[in-house]
C-alpha positions as CSV (number, residue, x, y, z in Angstrom):
1,M,-70.0,7.9,93.7
2,P,-67.4,5.8,91.9
3,T,-68.5,3.2,89.6
4,T,-65.2,1.3,89.1
5,H,-63.0,-0.1,91.8
6,A,-59.4,-1.3,91.3
7,P,-57.9,-3.8,93.6
8,A,-56.8,-2.1,96.8
9,T,-53.5,-4.0,97.1
10,E,-51.1,-3.4,94.3
11,P,-48.4,-6.0,93.6
12,D,-45.6,-3.7,94.7
13,Q,-47.4,-3.3,98.1
14,L,-47.2,-6.9,98.9
15,P,-44.7,-8.0,101.5
16,P,-42.2,-10.9,100.9
17,A,-44.7,-13.3,102.5
18,A,-46.7,-13.2,99.2
19,E,-43.8,-15.1,97.5
20,Q,-43.6,-17.8,100.2
21,S,-44.8,-21.3,99.6
22,A,-48.2,-22.4,101.0
23,V,-46.5,-24.5,103.7
24,R,-44.3,-21.6,104.9
25,T,-47.2,-19.3,104.9
26,L,-49.4,-21.6,106.9
27,L,-46.7,-22.2,109.4
28,R,-47.1,-18.5,110.5
29,L,-50.3,-19.6,112.1
30,W,-48.4,-21.6,114.7
31,P,-48.4,-18.9,117.4
32,Y,-52.2,-18.9,117.3
33,V,-52.5,-22.7,117.2
34,R,-49.9,-23.3,120.0
35,P,-52.3,-22.6,122.9
36,V,-54.7,-25.3,121.6
37,R,-52.1,-27.7,120.2
38,A,-52.8,-30.4,122.7
39,R,-56.5,-30.6,122.0
40,W,-55.9,-30.2,118.2
41,A,-53.3,-33.0,118.3
42,S,-55.6,-35.2,120.3
43,A,-58.3,-34.7,117.6
44,A,-55.9,-35.5,114.9
45,V,-54.8,-38.8,116.6
46,V,-58.5,-39.7,117.1
47,A,-59.2,-39.1,113.4
48,V,-56.2,-41.1,112.4
49,V,-57.3,-44.0,114.6
50,A,-60.9,-43.8,113.2
51,S,-59.6,-43.7,109.6
52,C,-57.3,-46.6,110.1
53,L,-60.1,-48.7,111.5
54,S,-61.6,-48.7,108.0
55,L,-58.5,-50.7,107.0
56,V,-59.4,-53.4,109.5
57,F,-62.7,-54.1,107.6
58,P,-60.9,-55.8,104.7
59,I,-59.0,-58.0,107.1
60,V,-62.2,-59.1,108.8
61,L,-63.8,-59.7,105.3
62,K,-60.8,-61.9,104.3
63,W,-61.3,-64.0,107.5
64,I,-65.0,-64.3,106.8
65,V,-64.6,-65.4,103.2
66,D,-61.6,-67.7,103.6
67,G,-63.0,-69.1,107.0
68,P,-66.7,-69.3,107.8
69,V,-68.0,-68.9,104.2
70,T,-65.6,-71.5,102.8
71,D,-66.3,-73.8,105.7
72,H,-70.0,-73.2,105.6
73,D,-70.1,-71.9,109.2
74,P,-73.1,-69.6,109.8
75,G,-72.0,-68.9,113.4
76,G,-68.6,-67.6,112.1
77,V,-70.4,-65.4,109.6
78,W,-72.6,-63.8,112.4
79,L,-69.4,-63.3,114.5
80,G,-67.7,-61.6,111.6
81,A,-70.8,-59.4,111.0
82,G,-70.8,-58.4,114.6
83,M,-67.1,-57.4,114.4
84,L,-67.8,-55.3,111.3
85,L,-70.8,-53.6,113.1
86,A,-68.6,-52.9,116.2
87,L,-65.9,-51.4,114.0
88,G,-68.4,-49.2,112.2
89,V,-69.9,-47.8,115.4
90,T,-66.5,-47.2,116.9
91,E,-65.3,-45.3,113.8
92,A,-68.4,-43.1,113.9
93,L,-68.0,-42.3,117.6
94,L,-64.3,-41.5,117.1
95,F,-65.1,-39.1,114.2
96,G,-67.8,-37.4,116.4
97,L,-65.2,-37.1,119.2
98,R,-62.8,-35.5,116.8
99,R,-65.3,-32.9,115.8
100,W,-66.1,-32.1,119.5
101,L,-62.4,-31.8,120.3
102,V,-61.6,-29.2,117.6
103,A,-64.7,-27.1,117.5
104,R,-64.2,-24.9,120.6
105,P,-60.4,-24.3,120.4
106,L,-60.4,-23.4,116.8
107,V,-63.2,-20.9,117.3
108,S,-60.9,-19.4,120.0
109,V,-58.0,-19.3,117.4
110,E,-60.3,-17.3,115.0
111,A,-61.3,-15.0,117.8
112,A,-57.7,-14.4,118.8
113,M,-56.7,-13.6,115.2
114,R,-59.6,-11.2,114.8
115,A,-58.8,-9.5,118.0
116,D,-55.1,-9.1,117.0
117,L,-56.2,-7.7,113.6
118,Y,-58.5,-5.2,115.1
119,R,-56.0,-4.1,117.7
120,H,-53.3,-3.8,115.0
121,L,-55.6,-1.7,112.8
122,Q,-56.1,0.8,115.6
123,R,-52.3,1.2,115.9
124,L,-51.5,1.5,112.2
125,P,-50.7,5.1,110.9
126,V,-53.3,7.1,109.1
127,A,-51.3,6.8,105.9
128,F,-52.0,3.1,105.9
129,H,-55.7,3.6,106.1
130,D,-55.5,6.2,103.4
131,R,-54.1,3.6,101.0
132,W,-56.3,0.6,101.9
133,A,-60.0,0.3,101.0
134,S,-62.1,-0.5,104.1
135,G,-63.8,-3.4,102.3
136,Q,-60.4,-5.1,101.9
137,L,-59.7,-4.8,105.6
138,L,-63.2,-6.0,106.4
139,S,-62.9,-9.1,104.2
140,R,-59.6,-10.0,105.9
141,G,-61.2,-9.8,109.4
142,T,-64.3,-11.9,108.4
143,T,-64.2,-14.1,105.3
144,D,-60.4,-14.8,105.4
145,L,-60.4,-15.7,109.1
146,M,-63.4,-18.0,108.5
147,V,-61.4,-19.8,105.8
148,V,-58.4,-20.2,108.1
149,R,-60.6,-21.7,110.9
150,M,-62.2,-24.1,108.4
151,F,-58.8,-25.2,107.2
152,L,-57.5,-25.9,110.7
153,A,-60.7,-27.8,111.5
154,F,-60.9,-30.0,108.4
155,P,-58.3,-29.9,105.6
156,L,-55.3,-29.7,107.8
157,T,-56.5,-32.6,110.0
158,F,-57.4,-34.7,107.0
159,L,-54.3,-34.0,105.1
160,I,-52.5,-35.8,108.0
161,V,-55.2,-38.4,108.5
162,N,-55.5,-39.3,104.8
163,G,-51.7,-39.3,104.4
164,V,-51.3,-41.8,107.2
165,T,-54.3,-43.8,105.9
166,I,-52.9,-44.0,102.3
167,A,-49.5,-45.0,103.5
168,A,-50.9,-47.7,105.8
169,G,-53.3,-48.9,103.1
170,F,-50.6,-49.4,100.5
171,V,-48.5,-51.3,103.1
172,L,-51.4,-53.6,103.5
173,L,-51.9,-53.9,99.7
174,L,-48.3,-54.8,99.1
175,A,-48.4,-57.3,102.0
176,Q,-51.6,-59.0,100.6
177,D,-50.1,-59.1,97.0
178,W,-47.2,-57.0,96.0
179,G,-47.8,-57.4,92.3
180,L,-51.3,-56.1,92.4
181,G,-50.1,-53.4,94.9
182,L,-47.6,-52.1,92.3
183,V,-50.4,-51.9,89.8
184,L,-52.3,-49.6,92.1
185,L,-49.2,-47.6,92.8
186,A,-48.5,-46.9,89.1
187,P,-50.6,-43.6,89.0
188,A,-48.8,-42.1,92.0
189,L,-46.0,-40.2,90.1
190,P,-48.3,-38.6,87.4
191,L,-50.7,-37.6,90.2
192,M,-48.0,-35.9,92.1
193,V,-46.9,-33.9,89.1
194,L,-50.5,-32.9,88.2
195,C,-51.2,-31.9,91.9
196,Y,-48.1,-29.7,91.9
197,R,-49.2,-27.9,88.7
198,F,-52.7,-27.6,90.0
199,E,-51.5,-26.1,93.3
200,S,-49.6,-23.3,91.5
201,A,-52.5,-22.4,89.2
202,Y,-55.1,-22.6,91.9
203,A,-53.1,-20.4,94.3
204,A,-53.1,-17.5,91.8
205,V,-56.8,-17.8,91.0
206,S,-57.7,-18.1,94.7
207,R,-55.8,-14.9,95.5
208,R,-57.6,-13.0,92.7
209,A,-60.9,-14.2,94.0
210,Q,-60.3,-13.2,97.6
211,D,-59.1,-9.7,96.5
212,Q,-62.3,-9.4,94.4
213,V,-64.4,-10.3,97.4
214,G,-62.7,-7.4,99.2
215,D,-63.5,-5.0,96.3
216,L,-67.1,-6.1,96.3
217,T,-67.3,-5.6,100.1
218,T,-66.0,-2.1,99.6
219,V,-68.7,-1.3,97.0
220,V,-71.4,-2.6,99.4
221,E,-70.1,-0.6,102.3
222,E,-69.8,2.6,100.3
223,S,-73.3,2.1,98.9
224,V,-74.8,1.6,102.4
225,L,-72.9,4.6,103.9
226,G,-73.6,6.8,100.9
227,I,-77.2,5.8,100.4
228,R,-78.4,9.4,100.8
229,I,-76.1,10.5,97.9
230,I,-77.1,7.6,95.7
231,K,-80.8,8.3,96.2
232,G,-80.4,12.1,96.2
233,F,-78.7,12.0,92.7
234,G,-80.7,9.0,91.4
235,R,-77.5,7.0,91.0
236,H,-78.9,3.7,92.1
237,R,-78.7,2.2,88.6
238,S,-75.1,3.2,88.1
239,Q,-74.2,1.7,91.5
240,A,-76.1,-1.4,90.7
241,R,-74.2,-1.7,87.4
242,A,-70.9,-1.3,89.3
243,F,-71.9,-4.0,91.8
244,R,-73.1,-6.2,89.0
245,D,-69.9,-5.8,87.0
246,L,-67.8,-6.7,90.1
247,S,-70.1,-9.6,90.8
248,R,-69.7,-10.9,87.3
249,T,-65.9,-10.6,87.5
250,L,-65.9,-12.5,90.8
251,R,-68.3,-15.1,89.3
252,G,-65.9,-15.6,86.4
253,T,-63.0,-16.1,88.8
254,E,-65.0,-18.5,90.9
255,L,-65.9,-20.5,87.7
256,T,-62.2,-20.6,86.8
257,K,-61.5,-22.1,90.3
258,A,-64.3,-24.6,89.7
259,R,-62.9,-25.6,86.4
260,L,-59.4,-26.2,87.9
261,L,-60.9,-28.1,90.8
262,A,-63.1,-30.2,88.5
263,G,-60.1,-31.0,86.3
264,I,-57.9,-32.2,89.1
265,L,-60.7,-34.1,90.8
266,G,-61.5,-35.8,87.5
267,V,-57.9,-36.9,86.9
268,I,-57.5,-38.0,90.6
269,T,-60.6,-40.1,90.3
270,L,-59.9,-41.5,86.8
271,L,-56.3,-42.7,87.2
272,P,-56.8,-44.7,90.4
273,E,-60.1,-46.2,89.0
274,L,-58.2,-47.4,85.9
275,A,-55.5,-48.9,88.2
276,L,-58.2,-50.5,90.3
277,G,-59.9,-52.0,87.2
278,A,-56.6,-53.4,86.0
279,A,-55.9,-54.9,89.5
280,L,-59.4,-56.4,89.5
281,V,-58.9,-58.2,86.2
282,L,-55.4,-59.4,87.1
283,G,-56.6,-60.6,90.5
284,S,-59.6,-62.4,89.1
285,V,-57.3,-64.2,86.6
286,Q,-55.0,-65.3,89.5
287,V,-58.0,-66.5,91.5
288,A,-59.2,-68.5,88.5
289,D,-55.7,-70.0,88.1
290,G,-55.6,-70.9,91.8
291,K,-52.7,-68.5,92.5
292,L,-54.7,-66.3,94.8
293,S,-57.4,-67.0,97.3
294,A,-60.9,-65.4,96.9
295,G,-60.6,-64.0,100.4
296,T,-57.3,-62.3,99.6
297,L,-58.8,-60.7,96.5
298,V,-61.8,-59.5,98.4
299,A,-59.6,-58.1,101.1
300,F,-57.3,-56.5,98.5
301,L,-60.2,-54.8,96.7
302,S,-61.9,-53.8,99.9
303,T,-58.6,-52.1,101.0
304,A,-58.3,-50.4,97.7
305,L,-61.9,-49.2,97.9
306,A,-61.3,-47.9,101.5
307,L,-58.5,-45.8,100.0
308,R,-60.8,-44.2,97.4
309,W,-62.0,-41.3,99.5
310,P,-58.6,-40.4,101.0
311,I,-57.2,-40.4,97.4
312,D,-60.2,-38.7,95.8
313,S,-60.2,-35.9,98.5
314,I,-56.6,-34.9,97.7
315,G,-57.6,-32.3,95.1
316,F,-60.3,-30.9,97.4
317,L,-58.0,-30.7,100.4
318,L,-55.2,-29.1,98.3
319,A,-57.7,-26.5,97.0
320,M,-58.8,-25.6,100.5
321,S,-55.2,-25.5,101.7
322,Q,-54.4,-23.0,98.9
323,E,-57.4,-20.8,99.9
324,A,-56.3,-20.9,103.5
325,A,-52.7,-20.0,102.5
326,T,-54.0,-17.1,100.5
327,A,-56.2,-16.0,103.4
328,T,-53.3,-16.3,105.7
329,R,-51.1,-14.2,103.4
330,R,-53.8,-11.5,103.2
331,F,-54.1,-11.5,107.0
332,F,-50.4,-11.1,107.5
333,E,-50.1,-8.4,104.8
334,V,-52.0,-6.2,107.3
335,M,-50.3,-7.6,110.4
336,D,-46.8,-7.1,108.9
337,A,-47.5,-3.4,108.3
338,P,-45.5,-1.3,110.8
339,E,-47.5,0.2,113.6
340,E,-47.1,3.8,114.8
341,S,-44.1,3.9,117.0
342,F,-45.1,4.5,120.6
343,E,-41.5,4.9,121.6
344,V,-40.0,8.3,121.7
345,M,-37.9,9.2,118.6
346,D,-34.5,10.7,118.4
347,A,-34.8,14.5,118.8
348,P,-32.4,17.4,119.4
349,E,-31.4,17.7,123.0
350,E,-33.4,20.2,125.0
351,S,-31.7,22.8,127.2
352,S,-32.1,22.5,130.9
353,E,-34.2,25.7,130.8
354,T,-36.5,24.3,128.2
355,A,-36.9,20.9,129.9
356,A,-37.6,22.6,133.2
357,G,-40.5,24.6,131.7
358,A,-41.9,21.8,129.6
359,P,-45.3,20.6,130.7
360,G,-45.8,17.0,131.8
361,Q,-48.8,14.8,131.0
362,A,-50.4,15.7,134.3
363,D,-50.1,19.4,133.9
364,A,-53.3,21.3,134.1
365,P,-54.1,23.5,131.2
366,G,-53.6,27.2,131.7
367,R,-50.8,26.8,134.2
368,E,-48.5,29.8,134.4
369,D,-45.4,27.8,133.2
370,G,-47.1,27.3,129.9
371,A,-49.1,30.5,129.5
372,G,-46.7,33.1,130.9
373,R,-43.3,32.0,129.4
374,E,-41.3,34.8,127.8
375,D,-38.2,32.8,126.7
376,G,-39.6,32.4,123.2
377,V,-39.9,28.6,123.3
378,G,-43.4,28.4,124.8
379,G,-46.6,27.5,122.9
380,L,-46.8,25.7,119.6
381,R,-43.9,26.2,117.2
382,F,-43.3,24.9,113.6
383,E,-39.6,25.0,112.6
384,G,-38.7,24.3,109.0
385,V,-41.5,21.8,108.7
386,R,-41.7,19.9,105.5
387,F,-44.2,17.2,104.5
388,H,-44.3,14.8,101.6
389,Y,-46.7,11.9,101.4
390,P,-44.7,8.7,101.8
391,D,-46.2,7.1,98.7
392,A,-46.0,10.2,96.5
393,P,-43.6,10.1,93.6
394,E,-40.1,11.3,94.7
395,A,-40.1,14.0,92.0
396,S,-43.4,15.5,93.2
397,E,-43.5,18.8,95.1
398,P,-44.0,18.5,98.9
399,V,-47.4,19.4,100.3
400,L,-45.8,21.6,102.9
401,D,-42.3,23.2,102.6
402,H,-40.3,25.2,105.1
403,I,-43.2,26.1,107.5
404,D,-42.0,28.4,110.2
405,L,-44.7,29.5,112.6
406,H,-44.9,30.3,116.3
407,I,-48.2,30.3,118.3
408,R,-47.4,31.8,121.6
409,S,-48.7,30.2,124.9
410,G,-52.4,31.1,125.4
411,E,-52.6,32.5,121.9
412,T,-55.2,31.6,119.2
413,L,-53.9,31.6,115.7
414,A,-56.2,31.3,112.6
415,L,-54.8,29.4,109.6
416,V,-56.3,30.7,106.3
417,G,-55.6,29.5,102.8
418,A,-57.1,28.5,99.5
419,T,-58.6,25.0,99.0
420,G,-55.7,22.6,98.5
421,S,-53.1,24.8,100.2
422,G,-52.3,22.2,102.9
423,K,-54.2,23.5,106.0
424,T,-55.7,20.2,107.1
425,T,-52.4,18.4,106.5
426,L,-50.6,21.0,108.7
427,T,-53.1,20.5,111.5
428,A,-52.7,16.7,111.2
429,L,-49.0,16.9,111.9
430,V,-49.5,18.3,115.4
431,P,-50.9,15.1,116.9
432,R,-48.6,13.1,114.6
433,L,-51.3,11.6,112.5
434,H,-48.6,11.9,109.8
435,E,-44.9,12.0,110.4
436,L,-42.9,15.0,109.3
437,S,-40.6,14.7,106.3
438,G,-38.4,17.4,107.7
439,G,-38.1,20.1,110.4
440,R,-39.7,19.8,113.8
441,I,-42.8,20.8,115.8
442,T,-42.5,21.7,119.5
443,L,-45.0,22.1,122.3
444,D,-43.7,24.5,125.0
445,G,-40.2,23.7,123.7
446,R,-40.5,19.9,123.6
447,D,-40.1,18.2,120.3
448,I,-43.2,16.1,119.6
449,A,-41.0,13.5,118.0
450,A,-39.4,13.0,121.5
451,M,-42.8,12.5,123.2
452,E,-44.8,9.3,123.5
453,R,-47.9,9.5,121.4
454,E,-50.1,8.8,124.3
455,E,-48.8,11.8,126.2
456,L,-48.8,14.0,123.0
457,R,-52.5,13.1,122.3
458,T,-53.4,13.9,125.9
459,L,-51.9,17.4,125.5
460,V,-53.4,18.0,122.1
461,S,-57.1,17.8,121.3
462,V,-58.3,17.9,117.7
463,A,-61.7,18.6,116.0
464,F,-61.6,17.5,112.4
465,E,-63.5,19.1,109.6
466,E,-65.5,15.9,109.1
467,P,-67.4,15.4,112.4
468,T,-67.2,11.6,112.6
469,L,-69.4,10.0,115.3
470,F,-69.6,6.4,116.3
471,S,-72.5,4.0,116.9
472,A,-72.7,4.9,120.6
473,S,-74.5,7.3,122.9
474,V,-74.0,11.1,122.8
475,A,-72.1,10.9,126.1
476,E,-69.8,8.2,124.9
477,N,-69.0,10.1,121.7
478,V,-68.2,13.3,123.6
479,L,-66.3,11.6,126.4
480,M,-63.9,10.0,123.9
481,G,-62.1,13.3,124.1
482,A,-61.1,12.8,127.8
483,A,-60.7,9.6,129.6
484,G,-62.2,9.7,133.0
485,A,-64.3,12.9,132.5
486,D,-67.4,13.2,134.6
487,D,-70.9,14.5,134.0
488,S,-70.1,18.0,134.9
489,Q,-67.3,18.1,132.3
490,L,-69.7,16.6,129.8
491,D,-72.3,19.3,130.5
492,R,-69.7,22.0,130.3
493,A,-68.5,20.8,126.9
494,L,-72.0,20.5,125.5
495,G,-72.6,24.0,126.7
496,V,-69.6,25.4,125.0
497,A,-70.7,23.7,121.8
498,Q,-74.2,25.0,122.2
499,A,-75.5,21.5,122.0
500,A,-78.7,22.1,124.0
501,F,-80.5,19.9,121.5
502,V,-79.1,16.9,123.4
503,K,-81.6,17.4,126.2
504,A,-84.5,17.1,123.7
505,L,-83.3,13.7,122.5
506,P,-85.3,10.7,123.7
507,E,-82.8,9.6,126.3
508,G,-80.8,12.8,126.6
509,A,-77.0,12.2,126.5
510,G,-77.7,8.5,126.7
511,T,-79.3,8.5,123.3
512,Q,-77.7,6.3,120.6
513,V,-76.8,8.4,117.6
514,G,-76.6,5.6,115.1
515,E,-73.9,4.7,112.6
516,Q,-71.8,7.7,111.6
517,G,-74.2,9.9,113.6
518,L,-76.5,10.1,110.5
519,S,-79.6,10.4,112.8
520,L,-78.4,13.9,113.5
521,S,-78.1,16.9,111.3
522,G,-74.7,18.1,110.0
523,G,-74.6,21.0,112.5
524,Q,-75.5,18.8,115.4
525,R,-72.8,16.4,114.5
526,Q,-70.3,19.2,114.3
527,R,-71.3,20.6,117.7
528,L,-70.8,17.2,119.3
529,A,-67.4,16.9,117.6
530,L,-66.5,20.3,119.0
531,A,-67.7,19.2,122.5
532,R,-65.5,16.1,122.2
533,A,-62.5,18.4,121.5
534,V,-63.0,20.7,124.4
535,V,-64.3,18.3,127.1
536,G,-60.8,17.6,128.5
537,R,-59.8,21.3,128.8
538,P,-56.8,20.5,126.5
539,R,-53.5,22.4,126.8
540,F,-53.3,22.6,123.0
541,L,-56.3,22.8,120.7
542,V,-56.4,22.2,117.0
543,L,-59.7,23.0,115.3
544,D,-60.2,22.4,111.6
545,D,-63.0,24.7,110.5
546,P,-65.2,23.8,113.5
547,L,-68.2,26.0,112.7
548,S,-68.7,25.5,109.0
549,A,-72.0,23.6,109.3
550,L,-73.7,26.1,111.8
551,D,-76.2,28.8,111.0
552,V,-75.2,32.3,111.8
553,H,-77.1,32.6,115.1
554,T,-75.8,29.3,116.5
555,E,-72.3,30.2,115.2
556,A,-72.4,33.4,117.2
557,L,-73.4,31.6,120.4
558,V,-70.7,28.9,119.9
559,E,-68.1,31.6,119.2
560,A,-69.0,33.4,122.4
561,A,-68.6,30.2,124.5
562,L,-65.6,29.1,122.6
563,R,-63.7,32.3,123.5
564,E,-63.5,31.2,127.1
565,V,-62.1,27.8,126.1
566,L,-59.5,29.3,123.7
567,A,-58.4,31.7,126.5
568,E,-57.2,28.6,128.4
569,S,-55.5,26.9,125.5
570,T,-52.9,27.4,122.8
571,A,-55.0,27.0,119.7
572,L,-54.6,26.6,116.0
573,V,-57.9,27.1,114.1
574,V,-58.4,26.5,110.4
575,A,-60.8,29.3,109.3
576,H,-62.6,30.1,106.1
577,R,-65.0,32.8,107.2
578,P,-64.2,36.2,108.8
579,S,-66.4,35.4,111.8
580,T,-64.1,32.4,112.6
581,V,-61.0,34.4,112.0
582,L,-62.1,37.0,114.6
583,L,-61.8,34.3,117.3
584,A,-58.0,34.5,116.8
585,D,-55.3,36.8,118.1
586,R,-53.4,36.5,114.8
587,V,-53.8,35.0,111.4
588,A,-51.4,33.0,109.2
589,L,-51.8,32.8,105.5
590,L,-50.9,29.4,103.9
591,S,-50.3,29.6,100.2
592,G,-48.5,27.1,98.0
593,G,-47.5,25.0,100.9
594,R,-45.7,27.9,102.7
595,I,-46.6,30.5,105.3
596,T,-46.6,33.7,103.2
597,A,-48.0,36.2,105.8
598,V,-48.6,36.5,109.5
599,G,-50.5,39.3,111.3
600,T,-53.7,40.4,112.7
601,H,-56.9,40.2,110.6
602,Q,-56.9,44.0,110.0
603,E,-53.2,44.0,109.1
604,L,-53.6,41.3,106.5
605,L,-56.7,42.9,105.1
606,R,-54.8,46.1,104.6
607,D,-51.5,44.7,103.3
608,N,-52.2,41.3,101.6
609,A,-54.2,41.1,98.4
610,E,-54.5,37.3,98.5
611,Y,-55.9,37.4,102.0
612,R,-58.4,40.1,101.0
613,H,-59.5,37.9,98.1
614,L,-60.0,34.9,100.4
615,M,-62.0,36.8,103.0
616,S,-64.1,38.4,100.3
617,G,-65.5,35.1,99.2
618,A,-64.7,35.8,95.6
619,G,-62.7,32.7,95.0
620,T,-60.7,30.0,96.7
621,S,-58.3,28.5,94.3
622,R,-56.4,31.4,92.7
623,S,-56.1,35.0,93.6
624,D,-54.5,38.2,92.4
625,T,-51.3,38.3,94.5
626,S,-49.9,41.6,93.4
627,G,-48.3,43.4,96.3
628,S,-48.0,40.2,98.4
629,G,-44.8,38.9,96.9
630,T,-46.2,35.4,96.7
631,S,-47.9,33.2,94.3
632,G,-51.6,32.4,94.9
633,A,-51.5,29.3,92.6
634,D,-53.4,26.4,94.1
635,T,-51.3,23.6,95.2
636,E,-52.5,20.0,94.7
637,E,-52.5,18.4,98.1
638,D,-54.1,15.0,97.4
639,G,-50.7,13.5,96.5
640,P,-50.3,10.2,94.7
641,E,-52.9,7.9,93.4
642,G,-55.1,6.1,95.9
643,R,-56.1,9.2,97.9
644,E,-59.2,10.2,96.0
645,G,-61.8,11.5,98.3
646,K,-59.2,11.8,101.1
647,G,-57.6,15.0,100.2
648,T,-57.0,17.8,102.6
649,R,-57.9,21.4,102.6
């Protein structure tokens, strides 16, 4: 298990949005806010009215002091007190109404953003998920969206409310006494300069903190999913140290944020207080000289005090706005990533003969037009296929280079090669989990680049080397391989995979298998993954070492049942053991990213030293290639940095 984690998003991966101002970034939320704009605007208006009511208090106080108090009129004092009470109750009710107005629609905004993010993640290419840590994606769908919702509910509203309140308040101050009003306005310019500098510094620290939250989430997720490895190797202390180190780093960043916020809040509080103190002294002197009424001074000071919270909250609101802008940038970094194209790509024109014989999406597997073609274009064909990871250095060697291979209709071909030779990468190209760097792949003469992905993935079924299962029932996991399959097809697929153990589960095929299927053994998970691949009776079948976790007796039973399925499909099977190779009609040897030999199992055993070496089990990375005319050197397939643990075989 790794003990150090670098940030998942490098600077050169960030889109131009990362360079935008906070305002331009936050404006990108408008499509999500638009559906609730009327209710949100109503809440903002209500909050503005409620806040501005606080400015009426000083006017009432001035009337009370200069009127009933000066005239010794108790009835007028009680009337003024009643007015103040009514204003206070009205203000409280309006703020409660504002909260009720924004709560439901803004939860809907968060839900819509989360749904779009999840939908987009499902449509992003595999290469994107190879580069990004899952914890970073999780934090964007949870913590970041919560920050955005809180910003829309509180800071955004009160940036508007407080701005209107401050503007209206200073108009009242200048109207009451323009000299004292200018004294209170004196700190405005230095405060604007300080807030601008604070905004820039806080934005950088906020981004760093949110990225570190993503890294910490990744560590927690890996530790939970890999708990068996951690306990099995006694690595709980090293993992705890890794978590503690990241926690300390995040703590330091959060303390930096706190220091910045404390500094700006201190300045924002201090400068207006100094100005208010100066205005109090000057006003008192004017009252003593008879140049200003006591009621006017009380109203002036009450208005200034009513502006304290709107002014003091500027730093806090700016900080929350920067965090929301950072969260929005992180959200759109994922949303801006290009999805897999579900449109057909440009491809060489097909001859009328080829097009006539090409299968459609609704074709049943095993039809004569696919299995009995003799024009040389049927089946699965690789023509000059080349693959280079998109993020690999340009000077690096391609993982696959000039792959030419033809699997005839109804034929099963075993793909054999040393670890790192590119077998899994080659199989991933058939359903277009990765896009080719060169050449083309055809299914019964049709270029897969000219097919819609939905159609392609209906024709091609894949069983991966890692048998991934989901937190769902056995039936739901298996039937993911064929939309609309019925119980008879489910039973047939389980029979092919020799998954009789399903009947012994507490609820049979309805039993929940748990996260990652960890409640099952490795062999059971692999058999369910194989059942998922064959349940839809696919026209083309790609199996990546599908029997590696089975014991020899179960393997023999699965192979016997699998032969019937392979007879109905055009199949490419990655094999490491002679027993799996014997399922195939022919064998292709992949070495150094190239197909170096094709023939039957017996022919390659007789004529190819590297193949004999691989089948003997004596080694997997290098072999004596004398007589084969090829190099047996192992080829690094993992590509550039960032694919540790995600390499192919």
